[in-house]
C-alpha positions in Angstrom: 78.0 96.5 94.3 81.5 95.2 94.8 84.1 94.9 92.1 83.9 91.1 92.4 80.2 91.1 91.9 80.5 93.5 88.9 83.0 91.1 87.3 81.0 87.8 87.8 80.2 87.7 84.1 83.4 89.2 82.7 83.9 86.1 80.5 80.7 87.1 78.6 81.6 90.8 78.3 82.6 92.2 74.9 86.3 93.3 75.3 86.9 97.1 75.1 88.9 98.2 72.1 92.4 99.2 73.2 93.8 102.3 71.4 97.2 101.9 69.8 99.9 104.6 69.7 100.2 107.1 68.1 96.4 107.6 68.6 96.1 111.2 69.8 93.6 110.3 72.7 96.5 108.5 74.4 98.2 111.9 74.8 95.3 113.6 76.5 95.2 114.2 80.3 92.2 112.4 81.8 89.8 114.4 84.0 89.2 113.4 87.7 86.3 111.0 88.4 83.3 112.6 90.1 80.5 110.8 91.9 78.2 111.2 88.9 80.8 109.2 86.8 80.6 106.0 89.0 77.6 104.4 87.2 79.5 104.8 83.9 82.6 103.2 85.4 80.6 100.3 86.8 79.1 99.7 83.4 82.5 99.8 81.6 84.5 97.6 84.1 83.5 94.2 82.7 84.5 95.3 79.2 87.8 96.7 80.4 88.7 93.6 82.4 87.6 91.4 79.4 90.1 93.4 77.3 92.8 93.1 79.9 92.4 89.3 80.3 92.1 88.7 76.5 95.4 90.6 75.7 96.6 89.2 78.2 97.9 92.2 80.3 98.3 93.2 83.9 97.1 96.8 83.8 94.9 99.1 81.7 94.1 102.8 82.2 90.7 104.1 81.1 92.2 106.4 78.4 93.6 103.4 76.7 90.0 102.4 75.9 89.0 105.9 74.9 87.6 106.9 78.3 88.8 110.2 79.4 88.5 109.6 83.2 91.2 109.1 85.8 90.9 105.5 86.7 92.8 102.3 86.0 92.4 98.6 86.5 95.0 96.0 87.3 95.3 92.3 87.9 98.8 91.0 88.8 97.7 87.4 89.3 99.3 84.7 87.2 96.7 82.3 86.0 99.3 80.2 84.2 100.8 79.5 87.7 97.3 78.6 89.1 96.7 82.0 90.8 93.0 83.1 91.0 92.1 86.4 89.4 92.8 89.4 91.7 91.2 92.4 90.0 91.8 95.9 91.4 90.3 99.3 90.5 92.1 102.6 91.3 90.0 105.7 90.9 91.7 109.1 90.9 95.1 107.6 91.9 97.8 110.0 93.1 101.4 109.2 93.8 102.1 110.7 97.2 105.7 109.6 97.6 108.4 108.0 95.4 111.6 106.5 96.6 114.9 108.0 95.4 116.0 104.5 94.6 115.3 103.5 91.0 114.6 100.0 89.7 114.6 98.8 86.1 111.6 96.9 84.7 111.2 95.4 81.2 107.9 97.1 80.4 105.4 96.5 77.7 102.0 98.2 77.0 98.7 97.1 75.4 98.8 100.4 73.5 102.2 99.6 72.0 101.6 95.9 71.2 104.6 93.6 71.2 107.0 96.5 72.1 109.2 96.2 75.2 112.0 98.2 76.8 113.8 98.6 80.1 112.4 101.6 82.0 113.9 103.0 85.2 111.3 104.1 87.8 111.2 104.7 91.5 111.5 101.3 93.3 108.8 102.2 95.8 105.7 104.4 95.7 102.9 105.4 98.1 99.6 105.9 96.2 96.2 107.2 97.4 93.1 106.4 95.4 89.4 105.9 95.7 87.5 102.7 95.6 84.0 102.2 93.9 82.3 103.5 97.0 84.4 106.7 97.0 86.4 105.7 100.1 90.1 106.8 100.1 92.7 104.1 100.2 96.5 104.3 100.5 98.8 101.6 99.3 102.6 101.3 99.6 104.0 99.4 96.7 107.2 98.0 95.4 108.3 95.6 92.7 105.8 94.9 89.9 102.9 96.6 91.7 104.9 99.9 92.0 106.0 99.7 88.3 102.5 98.9 87.1 100.9 101.7 89.2 103.4 104.3 87.8 103.0 103.0 84.3 99.2 103.2 84.4 99.1 106.6 86.2 101.3 107.9 83.5 98.6 107.0 81.0 96.1 109.2 83.0 98.5 112.1 82.2 99.0 111.3 78.5 102.4 109.7 79.1 103.6 106.5 77.5 106.4 104.2 78.8 108.5 105.1 75.7 108.5 108.7 77.0 110.9 107.5 79.8 113.4 106.3 77.2 116.2 108.1 75.4 115.1 109.7 72.1 117.1 107.0 70.2 115.4 104.1 72.0 111.9 105.7 71.8 112.3 106.3 68.0 113.4 102.7 67.6 110.4 101.3 69.5 107.9 103.6 67.6 109.4 102.6 64.2 109.1 98.9 65.1 105.5 99.5 66.1 104.7 101.3 62.9 106.3 98.5 60.8 104.2 95.9 62.7 101.0 97.9 62.3 101.6 98.2 58.5 102.2 94.4 58.3 98.9 93.7 60.0 96.9 95.9 57.6 
């Protein structure tokens, strides 16, 4: 069954709960996906995409929903600009090459709600991953796709975007997040 077929009823799916920092699960390294995990992934995808679209966000790694497996989802389409959804699934993604050239991007994260900061990352990456059928795919990415892939792959290794900031900036972001969380309680 294709990703498009799996997501036909995504609007009816109950959105997955997204873990918020400093939840300890976000710092755990996810284990590689094995063939036996694929049915579980297929079952979780509608809920994960429902959470992504509800937020709204552009990427979500399985560990952000409390799933300790190495996969992530992404949709860079802009529905507010009339673009149709373009869901993608990356299983066991690995960055094969990164450019020496760095590029800044103003990043946010569903696990650090309403917190944003400029992060410097390689401008281009080449990533190998598996699709739902287990086939290996390689993609060369730049711009937003490169940034999002690196951000989400970081989650698979227990790394948050704030870990790429100076200690001062990271502490500021985490204090703002803590204050906001207290206000919401």
